[in-house]
N, C-alpha and C positions, 0 to 999 in steps of 0.2 A: 452507459451506466445503468440503463434499465436491466440489461442482461446481467450485468454484474450483481445487481440487487437481487434478481431472481436466483442466481447461483449462490449468493451469500445466504438467502433464505433456505435453499436446498441443503447447505451445509448444516444449518441448525436442525433441520428435519432428520437428516441422515444421522447426525450425532446423537439426537434424542432417541431415535429408534435404536441405534447401537446401544446406548446406555440402558434403554428399557429392556431390551431383549438380551442384554449382556453378550453381545457378539465380541466385544473386545475386552481385554483384561489390562486396563491402564493403571499402572501403579501410581500411588499418591504422589511420589515426587515428580512424575510427569505431569500430572494435573497441576501441581503447584507451579512447576516450571512454565506450563502454559498460561497459567494466571499471571505470572510475572511478565512473560513475553507480550501478553495482550496489553497490560498496562503500560509497558515500554512503548508498544506501538501507538497507543492513545497519546502518550507523552510526546512522541515524535510529531504526530499530527498537530498537537497543541502548539509546539514549537514553530511549526510551519505557519499556522494562523497568526501567531504572535509576530513573526518575522515579516510575513507577506500578506498585506491586507488585501491583495488582489486575488488571493486563493479563492477558487470557485469550483463548483461541480461542472460548470459549462466552460468548454474550451473557448476562449475569446481573449482579445486584447483591448484593454481600455486605452482610450486616447491619452490618458495621464499615467498609464503603467510604465514602470521602469524595471530593468533587470535587478533581481535581488541576488546578491552573491555572498551574503553573510549568514551566520547562524547555520542551520542545517544545509542551506543552499551552498555553503562553502565546501561541503563534503560530497553531495550528490545533486544532480540538476533536478530531480524529482523526489524529494524527501517525503511529501505526502503519500505518494504511491508506495515508498519503501515502508512507511509506518502502517499503511494499510495492508500491504502484503503480509507484514509481520503479524498483524492482528489475525488475518485470515488463516495463516499457517498455524498460529498458536491456539485458535479457537477450539478445534475439535479435541486436542488433548485436554485443554482446560475443562472441557465438558465430559471428559472420560471416554473419548472415542478415538479409535485408531481409523475406523472406516470413514470417518468424516473427512479424513485427510484427502480422500479421493475427490472430495467436493471442492478441494482447494484448486485443483488444476484448471477448470474452466474459467473461474473469475481471474486467476493469475494470468492466464493467456490473454483474456480481454483486457486487463489493465496494461499489460506490456503493449498490446496493440494499440490501445488508446494513447499511451505515451508516445508511440511513434507519430501518430496524428498530431499530438500537441507539440512535439519537437518541430515538425514541419511548419506548423502555423507560426509558432513563436520565431523560428528562423527567418521567415519571410516577413512578419509583421511587427516584430518587437526589436527596436533599435538596440544594438549591443549584444543581442542574444548569440550570435555567431562567435563573437569574441569570448563570451561566457562559456560556450561549448568548448572552445579550445583550452580555456583556463581550467575548467572543471570537466574532467574526462569521464568520470564515473556517472552513470545514469541513475541506478538504484541502489548499488551495493558499493560502498567506498572501496576503490582499489581493485574491485572484480568485475563489475559490470555497470 
């Protein structure tokens, strides 16, 4: 998550430089769409915290933790990452930058890699998670991935 945080910061820097030096010409409708998608991403993350009190930045299994399969978890196994990736993707256009989208790639790859580690840990240590994986096939995008 340390590297994701650095990459996220780089996204703001690249987007700010792009906007300042007018490297991109982002139309107003794309900025507004970016703003709306950032808000939707935040809302998804809010729903995750509302549904799963065990949500955490640290990958671990609490002794009282149970599998959550309701709310956004009924659609994808990692809805917090889905919301976060949506925010990351929408932030550069929301800031008026197309070049900032290049900064999306490193944190997106790191998040997908982290998700793999989390899946392995949960499958080994959380009772019922393997059955949940079989029930909810999508990891990040409903019906796609």
